[in-house]
C-alpha positions as CSV (number, residue, x, y, z in Angstrom):
1,E,-24.0,-12.3,23.3
2,N,-23.3,-15.4,21.0
3,G,-21.7,-13.1,18.5
4,E,-25.0,-11.2,17.7
5,P,-25.2,-7.5,18.6
6,D,-27.2,-6.4,21.5
7,P,-30.3,-4.4,20.1
8,E,-30.4,-2.5,23.3
9,L,-27.1,-1.0,23.2
10,P,-27.2,2.9,22.0
11,E,-24.2,2.6,19.8
12,R,-22.6,-0.4,17.9
13,Y,-19.2,-0.6,16.5
14,Y,-18.2,-2.8,13.3
15,L,-14.4,-3.7,13.5
16,D,-12.1,-3.6,10.5
17,M,-10.3,-6.8,10.1
18,S,-7.3,-5.2,8.4
19,P,-4.1,-3.9,10.0
20,Y,-5.5,-0.3,9.8
21,Q,-8.2,-1.2,12.4
22,I,-10.8,1.5,11.2
23,S,-14.2,0.9,12.8
24,G,-17.6,1.9,11.7
25,N,-20.5,2.7,14.1
26,C,-24.3,3.4,14.2
27,E,-26.8,4.4,16.8
28,G,-30.0,2.8,18.0
29,E,-32.8,2.5,15.4
30,N,-30.3,3.4,12.5
31,C,-28.3,0.1,12.9
32,P,-28.5,-2.6,10.2
33,S,-29.3,-6.0,11.8
34,P,-27.5,-9.4,11.3
35,G,-28.3,-10.8,7.9
36,L,-27.9,-14.1,5.8
37,I,-24.5,-15.9,5.5
38,G,-23.0,-13.9,2.7
39,H,-20.2,-14.6,0.4
40,K,-18.0,-16.0,3.4
41,N,-19.5,-15.0,6.6
42,G,-22.5,-13.4,8.0
43,S,-23.9,-10.3,6.2
44,M,-25.6,-7.2,7.4
45,Y,-29.2,-6.6,6.7
46,F,-30.2,-2.8,5.9
47,D,-34.2,-2.5,5.6
48,G,-34.3,0.5,3.3
49,D,-35.4,2.7,6.2
50,H,-32.5,4.9,7.0
51,K,-30.1,2.1,8.3
52,L,-26.5,3.0,7.9
53,I,-23.0,2.5,9.2
54,S,-20.8,5.6,9.5
55,L,-17.0,5.3,8.8
56,G,-16.5,8.9,10.0
57,Q,-13.6,10.6,8.2
58,N,-11.4,7.7,9.0
59,V,-11.3,6.5,5.2
60,D,-9.5,9.2,3.1
61,L,-10.3,8.8,-0.7
62,A,-9.3,12.3,-1.6
63,D,-6.9,12.9,-4.3
64,R,-5.5,9.5,-4.4
65,S,-6.0,6.0,-6.2
66,F,-8.4,3.4,-4.6
67,T,-10.6,0.4,-5.2
68,I,-13.9,-0.3,-3.4
69,S,-15.5,-3.7,-3.4
70,I,-18.5,-5.1,-1.7
71,W,-20.8,-8.1,-1.9
72,A,-24.5,-7.1,-2.3
73,K,-27.8,-8.8,-2.6
74,R,-30.7,-6.3,-3.2
75,N,-34.0,-7.0,-2.0
76,L,-35.7,-5.1,-4.8
77,T,-34.7,-3.7,-8.2
78,D,-35.9,-0.5,-10.0
79,K,-35.1,1.7,-7.0
80,T,-32.2,3.7,-5.8
81,D,-29.9,1.8,-3.7
82,P,-26.8,3.4,-2.3
83,L,-23.9,1.3,-1.1
84,M,-21.5,4.2,0.0
85,W,-21.9,8.0,0.1
86,Q,-19.8,11.0,1.2
87,G,-20.4,14.7,0.7
88,P,-23.4,17.2,-0.1
89,L,-26.2,16.1,-2.7
90,S,-26.4,19.4,-4.3
91,L,-22.5,19.7,-5.6
92,S,-21.7,16.8,-7.9
93,E,-18.1,17.7,-7.8
94,Q,-18.0,17.6,-3.8
95,R,-19.7,14.3,-3.5
96,F,-18.9,10.4,-3.7
97,L,-21.5,8.0,-4.6
98,F,-21.2,4.1,-5.1
99,G,-24.4,2.1,-5.6
100,F,-27.5,1.7,-7.9
101,N,-29.7,4.3,-9.5
102,A,-33.5,3.6,-10.3
103,E,-32.6,2.3,-13.7
104,N,-30.6,-0.7,-12.1
105,E,-27.3,0.8,-13.1
106,L,-24.3,0.8,-11.1
107,V,-22.9,4.2,-10.5
108,C,-19.5,5.4,-9.3
109,G,-19.7,9.0,-9.1
110,F,-17.2,11.7,-8.0
111,G,-15.2,14.6,-9.5
112,G,-18.0,16.2,-10.9
113,S,-19.2,13.3,-13.1
114,D,-20.8,9.8,-12.8
115,L,-19.7,6.5,-14.3
116,T,-22.8,4.4,-14.9
117,T,-23.2,0.8,-16.5
118,A,-25.9,0.2,-19.1
119,G,-27.7,-3.1,-20.0
120,L,-27.2,-4.8,-16.7
121,T,-29.6,-7.7,-16.0
122,A,-31.4,-6.6,-12.6
123,D,-31.8,-9.4,-10.2
124,T,-31.8,-10.1,-6.4
125,E,-29.1,-12.5,-6.2
126,W,-25.5,-12.0,-4.6
127,H,-23.1,-10.3,-6.6
128,Y,-19.6,-8.8,-6.1
129,W,-19.4,-4.9,-7.3
130,A,-16.2,-2.9,-7.4
131,C,-15.2,0.6,-8.5
132,S,-11.6,1.6,-8.8
133,Y,-9.7,5.0,-9.6
134,D,-6.1,5.4,-10.7
135,L,-4.9,8.8,-9.9
136,D,-2.1,9.0,-12.4
137,S,-4.1,8.0,-15.3
138,G,-7.4,9.2,-14.2
139,E,-9.0,6.2,-15.1
140,R,-12.2,5.1,-13.3
141,K,-13.6,1.5,-13.6
142,L,-16.7,-0.5,-12.7
143,W,-16.8,-4.5,-12.3
144,K,-19.5,-7.0,-11.6
145,D,-18.6,-10.5,-10.4
146,G,-15.0,-9.9,-11.6
147,Q,-16.0,-8.9,-15.1
148,F,-15.1,-5.3,-16.4
149,L,-18.4,-3.4,-17.0
150,A,-17.4,0.3,-17.9
151,G,-14.8,2.8,-17.6
152,D,-14.0,6.5,-18.1
153,Q,-11.7,9.5,-17.1
154,S,-12.4,11.4,-14.0
155,N,-11.1,14.0,-11.6
156,P,-10.1,12.5,-8.3
157,I,-12.4,12.8,-5.1
158,P,-11.8,16.3,-3.5
159,Q,-10.8,17.0,0.1
160,M,-14.1,16.8,2.1
161,N,-14.6,17.3,5.8
162,E,-17.6,14.8,5.5
163,N,-18.4,11.3,7.0
164,L,-18.4,8.5,4.7
165,Y,-21.6,6.3,5.0
166,I,-22.6,2.7,4.2
167,G,-26.1,2.1,3.1
168,Q,-27.5,5.6,3.4
169,A,-27.4,8.7,1.2
170,P,-29.6,11.8,0.6
171,V,-30.9,9.9,-2.6
172,G,-32.2,6.9,-0.6
173,S,-31.4,4.0,1.7
174,F,-30.0,0.5,0.7
175,E,-32.5,-2.3,0.9
176,G,-30.9,-5.9,1.2
177,Y,-27.9,-7.4,2.4
178,L,-24.2,-6.3,2.3
179,D,-21.0,-8.2,3.1
180,E,-17.1,-7.9,2.8
181,L,-16.6,-4.3,2.1
182,V,-13.0,-3.7,1.0
183,V,-11.4,-0.3,0.6
184,L,-7.8,-0.2,-0.8
185,D,-5.5,2.7,-1.4
186,H,-4.6,1.6,-4.9
187,A,-6.4,0.6,-8.1
188,L,-6.7,-3.0,-8.6
189,S,-5.9,-4.6,-12.2
190,D,-8.4,-6.6,-14.2
191,V,-6.6,-9.8,-13.0
192,E,-6.7,-8.8,-9.3
193,I,-10.3,-8.0,-9.5
194,R,-11.2,-11.4,-10.9
195,N,-8.9,-12.9,-8.1
196,Q,-10.8,-11.0,-5.4
197,Y,-14.1,-12.2,-6.7
198,T,-13.0,-15.8,-6.8
């Protein structure tokens, strides 16, 4: 009603505004709630208590180039805040992680290794975060607010029969606001990332 989700519904769906029309879903108490006005529109609030949106296995990042970007406003610093997760915790080569560790470093981990940032100033303001991977070169990159932070070489994400989650991982639950998640099937250039930010 009035554009607000009905908290009594057992399951909610979040629609993809792209031509691909991939929807996410959640159930009951695990659903995030409507949040602050984000970068352009309303955000979703994740309270740090196992709130999540599942994209199922509809988003295939395995053995391909990609860029993931999202606007996020953390409630607290010095804690683990996963933005996205896929796969088992125990096998680093079999999982994908995009988010923050307890040292406030941005992490994009897959292919058996993690790319992290160092020296980030931790705060609770809105920021634009992005991770990209180019399959041909093996180059993995991280950005904040359109500015390049770190890069390395990595193996691609392997094939996994695992759901992709927003806001929840075995290492913790995101606490704060998320808005404008974008997943692309190619690695954006530095200029394209800056244009996305602005």
